[in-house]
MMTF fields as JSON, N, C-alpha, C and O atoms, coordinates in Angstrom:
{
  "mmtfVersion": "1.0.0",
  "mmtfProducer": "UNKNOWN",
  "numBonds": 291,
  "numAtoms": 292,
  "numGroups": 73,
  "numChains": 1,
  "numModels": 1,
  "chainsPerModel": [1],
  "groupsPerChain": [73],
  "chainIdList": ["A"],
  "bondAtomList": [4, 2, 8, 6, 12, 10, 16, 14, 20, 18, 24, 22, 28, 26, 32, 30, 36, 34, 40, 38, 44, 42, 48, 46, 52, 50, 56, 54, 60, 58, 64, 62, 68, 66, 72, 70, 76, 74, 80, 78, 84, 82, 88, 86, 92, 90, 96, 94, 100, 98, 104, 102, 108, 106, 112, 110, 116, 114, 120, 118, 124, 122, 128, 126, 132, 130, 136, 134, 140, 138, 144, 142, 148, 146, 152, 150, 156, 154, 160, 158, 164, 162, 168, 166, 172, 170, 176, 174, 180, 178, 184, 182, 188, 186, 192, 190, 196, 194, 200, 198, 204, 202, 208, 206, 212, 210, 216, 214, 220, 218, 224, 222, 228, 226, 232, 230, 236, 234, 240, 238, 244, 242, 248, 246, 252, 250, 256, 254, 260, 258, 264, 262, 268, 266, 272, 270, 276, 274, 280, 278, 284, 282, 288, 286],
  "bondOrderList": [1, 1, 1, 1, 1, 1, 1, 1, 1, 1, 1, 1, 1, 1, 1, 1, 1, 1, 1, 1, 1, 1, 1, 1, 1, 1, 1, 1, 1, 1, 1, 1, 1, 1, 1, 1, 1, 1, 1, 1, 1, 1, 1, 1, 1, 1, 1, 1, 1, 1, 1, 1, 1, 1, 1, 1, 1, 1, 1, 1, 1, 1, 1, 1, 1, 1, 1, 1, 1, 1, 1, 1],
  "groupList": [{"groupName": "MET", "atomNameList": ["N", "CA", "C", "O"], "elementList": ["N", "C", "C", "O"], "formalChargeList": [0, 0, 0, 0], "bondAtomList": [1, 0, 2, 1, 3, 2], "bondOrderList": [1, 1, 2], "singleLetterCode": "M", "chemCompType": "L-PEPTIDE LINKING"}, {"groupName": "VAL", "atomNameList": ["N", "CA", "C", "O"], "elementList": ["N", "C", "C", "O"], "formalChargeList": [0, 0, 0, 0], "bondAtomList": [1, 0, 2, 1, 3, 2], "bondOrderList": [1, 1, 2], "singleLetterCode": "V", "chemCompType": "L-PEPTIDE LINKING"}, {"groupName": "GLU", "atomNameList": ["N", "CA", "C", "O"], "elementList": ["N", "C", "C", "O"], "formalChargeList": [0, 0, 0, 0], "bondAtomList": [1, 0, 2, 1, 3, 2], "bondOrderList": [1, 1, 2], "singleLetterCode": "E", "chemCompType": "L-PEPTIDE LINKING"}, {"groupName": "LEU", "atomNameList": ["N", "CA", "C", "O"], "elementList": ["N", "C", "C", "O"], "formalChargeList": [0, 0, 0, 0], "bondAtomList": [1, 0, 2, 1, 3, 2], "bondOrderList": [1, 1, 2], "singleLetterCode": "L", "chemCompType": "L-PEPTIDE LINKING"}, {"groupName": "ASP", "atomNameList": ["N", "CA", "C", "O"], "elementList": ["N", "C", "C", "O"], "formalChargeList": [0, 0, 0, 0], "bondAtomList": [1, 0, 2, 1, 3, 2], "bondOrderList": [1, 1, 2], "singleLetterCode": "D", "chemCompType": "L-PEPTIDE LINKING"}, {"groupName": "HIS", "atomNameList": ["N", "CA", "C", "O"], "elementList": ["N", "C", "C", "O"], "formalChargeList": [0, 0, 0, 0], "bondAtomList": [1, 0, 2, 1, 3, 2], "bondOrderList": [1, 1, 2], "singleLetterCode": "H", "chemCompType": "L-PEPTIDE LINKING"}, {"groupName": "GLY", "atomNameList": ["N", "CA", "C", "O"], "elementList": ["N", "C", "C", "O"], "formalChargeList": [0, 0, 0, 0], "bondAtomList": [1, 0, 2, 1, 3, 2], "bondOrderList": [1, 1, 2], "singleLetterCode": "G", "chemCompType": "PEPTIDE LINKING"}, {"groupName": "PHE", "atomNameList": ["N", "CA", "C", "O"], "elementList": ["N", "C", "C", "O"], "formalChargeList": [0, 0, 0, 0], "bondAtomList": [1, 0, 2, 1, 3, 2], "bondOrderList": [1, 1, 2], "singleLetterCode": "F", "chemCompType": "L-PEPTIDE LINKING"}, {"groupName": "LYS", "atomNameList": ["N", "CA", "C", "O"], "elementList": ["N", "C", "C", "O"], "formalChargeList": [0, 0, 0, 0], "bondAtomList": [1, 0, 2, 1, 3, 2], "bondOrderList": [1, 1, 2], "singleLetterCode": "K", "chemCompType": "L-PEPTIDE LINKING"}, {"groupName": "SER", "atomNameList": ["N", "CA", "C", "O"], "elementList": ["N", "C", "C", "O"], "formalChargeList": [0, 0, 0, 0], "bondAtomList": [1, 0, 2, 1, 3, 2], "bondOrderList": [1, 1, 2], "singleLetterCode": "S", "chemCompType": "L-PEPTIDE LINKING"}, {"groupName": "ALA", "atomNameList": ["N", "CA", "C", "O"], "elementList": ["N", "C", "C", "O"], "formalChargeList": [0, 0, 0, 0], "bondAtomList": [1, 0, 2, 1, 3, 2], "bondOrderList": [1, 1, 2], "singleLetterCode": "A", "chemCompType": "L-PEPTIDE LINKING"}, {"groupName": "ASN", "atomNameList": ["N", "CA", "C", "O"], "elementList": ["N", "C", "C", "O"], "formalChargeList": [0, 0, 0, 0], "bondAtomList": [1, 0, 2, 1, 3, 2], "bondOrderList": [1, 1, 2], "singleLetterCode": "N", "chemCompType": "L-PEPTIDE LINKING"}, {"groupName": "TRP", "atomNameList": ["N", "CA", "C", "O"], "elementList": ["N", "C", "C", "O"], "formalChargeList": [0, 0, 0, 0], "bondAtomList": [1, 0, 2, 1, 3, 2], "bondOrderList": [1, 1, 2], "singleLetterCode": "W", "chemCompType": "L-PEPTIDE LINKING"}, {"groupName": "ILE", "atomNameList": ["N", "CA", "C", "O"], "elementList": ["N", "C", "C", "O"], "formalChargeList": [0, 0, 0, 0], "bondAtomList": [1, 0, 2, 1, 3, 2], "bondOrderList": [1, 1, 2], "singleLetterCode": "I", "chemCompType": "L-PEPTIDE LINKING"}, {"groupName": "GLN", "atomNameList": ["N", "CA", "C", "O"], "elementList": ["N", "C", "C", "O"], "formalChargeList": [0, 0, 0, 0], "bondAtomList": [1, 0, 2, 1, 3, 2], "bondOrderList": [1, 1, 2], "singleLetterCode": "Q", "chemCompType": "L-PEPTIDE LINKING"}, {"groupName": "TYR", "atomNameList": ["N", "CA", "C", "O"], "elementList": ["N", "C", "C", "O"], "formalChargeList": [0, 0, 0, 0], "bondAtomList": [1, 0, 2, 1, 3, 2], "bondOrderList": [1, 1, 2], "singleLetterCode": "Y", "chemCompType": "L-PEPTIDE LINKING"}, {"groupName": "PRO", "atomNameList": ["N", "CA", "C", "O"], "elementList": ["N", "C", "C", "O"], "formalChargeList": [0, 0, 0, 0], "bondAtomList": [1, 0, 2, 1, 3, 2], "bondOrderList": [1, 1, 2], "singleLetterCode": "P", "chemCompType": "L-PEPTIDE LINKING"}, {"groupName": "ARG", "atomNameList": ["N", "CA", "C", "O"], "elementList": ["N", "C", "C", "O"], "formalChargeList": [0, 0, 0, 0], "bondAtomList": [1, 0, 2, 1, 3, 2], "bondOrderList": [1, 1, 2], "singleLetterCode": "R", "chemCompType": "L-PEPTIDE LINKING"}, {"groupName": "THR", "atomNameList": ["N", "CA", "C", "O"], "elementList": ["N", "C", "C", "O"], "formalChargeList": [0, 0, 0, 0], "bondAtomList": [1, 0, 2, 1, 3, 2], "bondOrderList": [1, 1, 2], "singleLetterCode": "T", "chemCompType": "L-PEPTIDE LINKING"}],
  "groupTypeList": [0, 1, 2, 3, 4, 3, 5, 6, 7, 8, 5, 9, 2, 1, 2, 2, 8, 3, 10, 11, 12, 1, 13, 3, 14, 15, 11, 0, 6, 11, 7, 16, 13, 17, 13, 13, 18, 6, 11, 9, 8, 8, 0, 8, 4, 13, 1, 5, 17, 1, 6, 2, 17, 15, 11, 7, 18, 13, 6, 2, 16, 3, 4, 9, 11, 16, 6, 1, 3, 13, 13, 17, 9],
  "groupIdList": [1, 2, 3, 4, 5, 6, 7, 8, 9, 10, 11, 12, 13, 14, 15, 16, 17, 18, 19, 20, 21, 22, 23, 24, 25, 26, 27, 28, 29, 30, 31, 32, 33, 34, 35, 36, 37, 38, 39, 40, 41, 42, 43, 44, 45, 46, 47, 48, 49, 50, 51, 52, 53, 54, 55, 56, 57, 58, 59, 60, 61, 62, 63, 64, 65, 66, 67, 68, 69, 70, 71, 72, 73],
  "secStructList": [7, 3, 3, 3, 3, 7, 6, 6, 1, 7, 4, 4, 4, 2, 2, 2, 2, 2, 2, 2, 2, 2, 2, 2, 2, 2, 2, 2, 6, 7, 7, 1, 3, 3, 3, 3, 7, 6, 6, 7, 2, 2, 2, 2, 2, 2, 2, 2, 2, 2, 2, 2, 2, 6, 6, 7, 3, 3, 3, 7, 7, 6, 6, 7, 7, 6, 6, 3, 3, 3, 3, 3, 7],
  "xCoordList": [22.436, 21.768, 20.308, 20.201, 19.457, 18.202, 18.147, 18.801, 17.53, 17.585, 16.176, 15.283, 16.176, 14.978, 15.378, 16.22, 14.912, 15.17, 13.898, 12.807, 14.075, 13.105, 12.812, 12.009, 13.778, 13.191, 11.862, 11.386, 11.312, 9.735, 9.044, 7.929, 9.265, 8.339, 8.366, 9.385, 7.11, 7.031, 7.399, 7.086, 7.976, 8.509, 7.412, 7.66, 6.194, 4.97, 4.559, 3.785, 5.113, 4.685, 5.597, 5.103, 6.922, 8.168, 8.158, 8.306, 7.909, 8.178, 7.282, 7.739, 5.933, 5.506, 5.513, 5.442, 5.596, 5.956, 7.407, 7.577, 8.458, 9.716, 9.656, 10.226, 8.908, 8.758, 8.295, 8.786, 7.218, 6.857, 7.482, 7.39, 8.342, 9.157, 10.328, 10.7, 10.92, 11.986, 11.718, 12.417, 10.457, 10.364, 9.852, 10.036, 9.28, 9.297, 10.454, 10.628, 11.548, 12.788, 13.619, 14.224, 13.591, 14.186, 13.672, 14.439, 12.175, 11.747, 11.965, 11.921, 12.215, 12.542, 13.849, 14.277, 14.739, 16.141, 17.142, 18.258, 16.659, 17.257, 17.909, 17.762, 18.761, 19.617, 20.839, 21.185, 21.704, 21.412, 20.645, 20.599, 20.136, 19.254, 20.293, 21.014, 20.061, 20.311, 19.383, 18.47, 19.331, 18.168, 18.494, 19.307, 18.277, 18.908, 18.014, 16.841, 18.455, 17.906, 18.24, 17.589, 19.304, 19.67, 20.462, 21.122, 20.471, 21.042, 20.197, 20.552, 19.185, 18.068, 18.203, 17.805, 18.656, 18.849, 17.544, 17.625, 16.242, 15.064, 15.08, 15.017, 15.14, 14.834, 15.66, 15.21, 17.263, 18.123, 17.598, 17.683, 17.046, 16.572, 15.177, 14.738, 14.573, 13.596, 13.981, 13.285, 14.945, 15.584, 16.25, 16.288, 16.854, 17.582, 16.381, 16.551, 15.277, 14.091, 13.662, 13.651, 13.276, 12.77, 13.82, 13.548, 14.955, 15.823, 16.048, 16.286, 15.904, 16.082, 14.884, 14.831, 13.669, 12.391, 12.72, 12.232, 13.653, 12.914, 14.682, 15.125, 15.487, 16.71, 17.431, 17.969, 17.681, 18.406, 19.607, 19.393, 20.884, 21.698, 21.86, 21.747, 22.095, 22.146, 23.728, 24.428, 24.141, 25.49, 25.687, 24.866, 26.934, 27.044, 27.941, 28.768, 27.666, 28.152, 29.791, 30.379, 30.321, 31.833, 32.372, 33.472, 31.344, 31.865, 31.744, 32.03, 31.276, 31.149, 29.902, 29.752, 29.095, 28.262, 27.234, 26.443, 27.371, 26.549, 24.925, 24.072, 24.696, 23.193, 22.557, 21.442, 23.371, 22.814, 23.011, 24.102, 22.054, 22.133, 21.998, 21.007, 22.842, 22.598, 21.857, 22.317, 21.022, 20.317, 20.75, 20.694, 21.228, 21.754, 21.067, 20.758, 20.896, 20.11, 21.128, 20.852],
  "yCoordList": [-15.143, -14.607, -13.98, -13.265, -14.182, -13.572, -12.102, -11.779, -11.142, -9.674, -9.017, -9.414, -8.033, -7.168, -5.512, -4.934, -4.995, -3.766, -2.981, -3.251, -2.116, -1.166, 0.115, 0.955, 0.18, 1.678, 1.355, 0.251, 2.641, 2.498, 2.302, 2.821, 1.819, 1.405, 2.972, 3.663, 3.378, 4.544, 3.96, 2.803, 4.659, 4.574, 3.821, 2.907, 4.552, 4.125, 2.574, 1.95, 2.104, 1.145, -0.169, -1.24, -0.077, -0.655, -1.912, -3.109, -1.156, -1.912, -3.143, -4.26, -2.911, -4.21, -5.244, -6.445, -4.804, -5.46, -6.434, -7.52, -5.521, -6.104, -7.338, -8.427, -6.904, -7.979, -9.169, -10.232, -9.059, -10.155, -11.265, -12.49, -10.206, -10.786, -11.651, -12.789, -10.518, -11.384, -12.942, -13.951, -12.722, -13.989, -15.146, -16.299, -14.946, -16.076, -16.447, -17.636, -15.386, -15.852, -16.766, -17.794, -16.377, -17.033, -18.488, -19.431, -18.608, -19.837, -20.667, -21.884, -20.193, -21.152, -21.402, -22.479, -20.645, -21.236, -20.246, -20.656, -19.022, -18.185, -17.155, -15.981, -17.623, -16.504, -16.656, -17.743, -15.582, -14.17, -13.521, -14.082, -12.409, -11.717, -10.245, -9.64, -10.011, -8.3, -7.458, -7.755, -6.523, -5.352, -4.519, -3.919, -3.95, -2.69, -1.438, -1.432, -0.405, 0.332, 1.907, 2.937, 1.763, 3.128, 3.97, 3.351, 5.337, 6.067, 6.676, 7.724, 6.051, 6.785, 6.328, 5.233, 7.036, 6.895, 6.338, 5.48, 6.912, 6.509, 4.975, 4.135, 4.611, 3.2, 2.25, 1.228, 2.855, 1.9, 1.733, 0.678, 2.92, 2.535, 1.667, 1.035, 1.712, 0.631, -0.869, -1.881, -0.77, -2.279, -2.838, -4.028, -1.64, -2.119, -2.322, -3.335, -1.626, -1.757, -3.245, -4.065, -3.421, -5.078, -5.786, -6.756, -5.811, -6.889, -7.093, -8.113, -6.023, -6.282, -6.7, -7.502, -6.136, -6.944, -8.534, -9.249, -9.09, -10.569, -10.851, -11.96, -10.039, -10.624, -11.129, -12.195, -10.675, -11.029, -9.818, -8.731, -10.132, -9.239, -8.525, -9.088, -7.421, -6.389, -5.929, -5.478, -6.145, -5.603, -5.311, -5.681, -4.519, -4.039, -5.145, -5.864, -5.194, -6.282, -6.259, -5.256, -7.099, -7.083, -6.124, -5.582, -5.912, -4.772, -3.39, -2.435, -3.36, -2.026, -1.07, 0.071, -1.542, -0.808, -0.049, -0.673, 1.401, 2.127, 2.085, 2.587, 1.472, 1.407, 0.007, -0.313, -0.745, -2.306, -2.747, -2.457, -3.521, -4.184, -5.515, -6.075, -6.154, -7.687, -8.153, -7.61, -8.863, -9.456, -11.162, -12.003, -11.053, -12.747, -13.33, -12.534, -14.388, -15.076, -14.914, -15.35],
  "zCoordList": [4.974, 6.165, 5.823, 4.826, 6.448, 6.318, 6.61, 7.602, 5.989, 6.001, 5.793, 5.044, 6.538, 6.45, 6.017, 6.705, 5.176, 4.911, 5.251, 4.748, 6.025, 6.604, 5.994, 6.399, 4.67, 4.208, 3.655, 3.387, 3.526, 2.93, 4.311, 4.265, 5.35, 6.556, 7.244, 7.258, 7.784, 8.737, 10.129, 10.41, 10.886, 11.993, 13.185, 13.973, 12.979, 13.785, 13.495, 14.221, 12.467, 12.052, 12.058, 11.709, 12.456, 12.651, 13.6, 13.354, 14.884, 16.09, 16.09, 16.333, 15.8, 16.005, 14.79, 15.048, 13.476, 12.59, 12.546, 11.992, 13.428, 13.415, 14.424, 14.346, 15.264, 16.614, 16.219, 16.6, 15.348, 14.803, 14.019, 14.093, 13.016, 11.895, 12.557, 12.272, 13.793, 14.425, 15.07, 14.98, 15.737, 16.44, 15.504, 15.893, 14.41, 13.28, 12.723, 12.453, 12.429, 11.873, 13.215, 12.911, 14.429, 15.347, 15.576, 15.77, 15.537, 15.725, 14.51, 14.692, 13.185, 11.86, 12.261, 11.845, 13.042, 13.15, 12.093, 11.775, 11.635, 10.892, 11.442, 11.101, 12.439, 13.321, 12.877, 12.414, 12.944, 13.088, 11.758, 10.664, 12.027, 11.081, 10.764, 11.558, 9.468, 9.319, 9.219, 8.448, 9.743, 9.514, 9.028, 9.73, 7.896, 7.323, 7.839, 7.466, 8.643, 9.037, 8.203, 8.381, 7.369, 7.026, 8.037, 8.872, 8.057, 8.759, 9.96, 10.499, 10.315, 11.05, 12.512, 12.909, 13.097, 14.553, 15.264, 16.144, 14.805, 15.417, 14.911, 15.809, 13.875, 13.231, 14.157, 14.675, 14.328, 15.069, 16.58, 17.21, 17.067, 18.633, 18.528, 19.489, 17.313, 17.682, 17.133, 17.226, 16.691, 16.572, 17.834, 18.146, 18.624, 19.716, 20.801, 21.478, 21.094, 21.667, 21.596, 22.514, 20.167, 20.338, 20.437, 21.144, 20.076, 20.545, 22.366, 23.013, 22.695, 24.364, 24.852, 25.785, 24.197, 24.752, 24.778, 25.653, 23.677, 23.517, 24.051, 23.752, 24.684, 24.963, 23.946, 24.246, 22.629, 21.873, 21.861, 22.397, 21.19, 21.065, 19.715, 18.626, 19.874, 18.732, 18.548, 19.455, 17.155, 16.947, 15.683, 14.844, 15.293, 13.957, 13.102, 13.662, 11.631, 10.82, 10.79, 11.195, 10.425, 10.303, 9.408, 9.516, 8.322, 7.531, 7.882, 7.16, 9.107, 9.783, 9.11, 9.546, 8.125, 7.572, 8.632, 9.338, 8.633, 9.672, 9.344, 10.076, 8.249, 8.156, 8.362, 7.95, 9.019, 9.191, 10.483, 10.973, 11.317, 12.329, 12.531, 12.064, 13.164, 13.033, 14.388, 15.393, 14.56, 15.843, 15.615, 14.718, 17.1, 17.264, 18.641, 19.528, 18.755, 19.906, 21.086, 22.203]
}
């Protein structure tokens, strides 16, 4: 599964970069994808906002890792 680690990104730059990357992965057929957010609620909110904008489903991984979100089409 393709993944993106958001550690080291500033909140202010994540939304646009994440949206572009998610659409690219979707177009390449690389879904579902893992987004490593860490424990930042703000980062998780950004991932949810981007997913909702493009009608993707956001969920937690099977291992229930609280620092990871899964985006599905």
